[in-house]
N, C-alpha and C positions, 0 to 999 in steps of 0.2 A: 888282827887277822881272824880272831875268833868271832863267830857269828852263830846265833841260835835262831832258827826260823820255825815257828809253829805253823801247823796246818790242821785242817779237819774240823774247824769250828763251823757253826752255821745255825740254822733254825731247825728245831725239831719239836715234835709234840711230846707232851708228857707221856712217859712210859717208853719212849723211844731210846735209841742208842746212838752214840757218836764215838769215834775213835780219833783222838788227837795224836799228832806226831810232832816231834821236835827233832829236827835235823841239825846237827852241829858240824860246822866247818872250821878248819883250823885245829891246832893242837892245844889241848888243855891238859896240863900236867898235874899230878897229885889230886885226882878227883876223889872226893870223900863220899859224895852222894849226889844223886840226880832226882829232881822232883818237879812237881807241879803246884803252883799257887793259883789262887783266883781272887778277884776283887769285884764285888758287886757294888752298884751305885750306893754311895753314902756309907760304905763299910770299909773297914781296914782290909788290907790284903791278908789272906789266910792260907796256911798250908793245907793242901788237899792230900797229897801223898808224896812219899819219897822212897827211894831204893838205894841202899848202900852198896859200896863196892863188894861187900860180901853177900849181896842179894837179899838182905833183910829188908822187909817192907814195913812201912808205917802209914796209916790212913787216918784222916780225920773221922771222928765218930759219925759225922753226918753222911759220909759216903761209904762207910764200911759195908761190905756185902754187895755193893753196886758198882764200884770202880775198881779197876785193876791197873797197876803200874807195871811196866816191863821195859826191858832194854834189848837192843840188838847191837852189841858192840861192834860187830863187823860192819854195820851200816852207820855207826855213830848216831844212833837214833833212840829216843825215849818215847814211849807210848803211854797213853792213858785211855784205856777202854772204859767207857761210861755207859752203863746200862740202867734201865729203869729210871730215866731222868725225870726230875721234878722241876717245877717252875723255880724253886728255891736254888737250883743249880745255875741259874742264869748269872753269868759273870764273864769278865774277861779272864781267860786262863793264860798263865805265864809259865813258861819253861824255865827251870833254874838248874844250874850245875854249880855245885860248891866244891872249890878246891881251896887254895889259900885265899882266894877272893871269890865272890859270887858273880856268875855270868847269868844274864837274863835275856830272854827273848822279848820281842815287842808285844806279844800277846795275841790271842785269837778269841773272838767273841763267840760265846755259846749262849743261845737264846732258847729257852724251853717254854713253849706256850701251853696254857692250860686248856 
């Protein structure tokens, strides 16, 4: 019954902004952290950012100062605000919620043109 659905991806020019959303339906118990990963063509999936249940945040060095992760618990939604986008940010972005197991969304494509 658990489903994570990402939205907000698309095509944007370098320097622009996008806001990704991840809406979770169904109940997930024992959440430890919520985060975003991305996978570019020919590369491994990598962690972009995560936020713990205590609201501590962690970011990949490549996105520090540009991306912000946040949650709205009332809406069961995780956000990723992406500013000053670079072509290197082009990837499929996946929402992840970690409890005793990992839940994943299907991904949303972000393409940043130069």
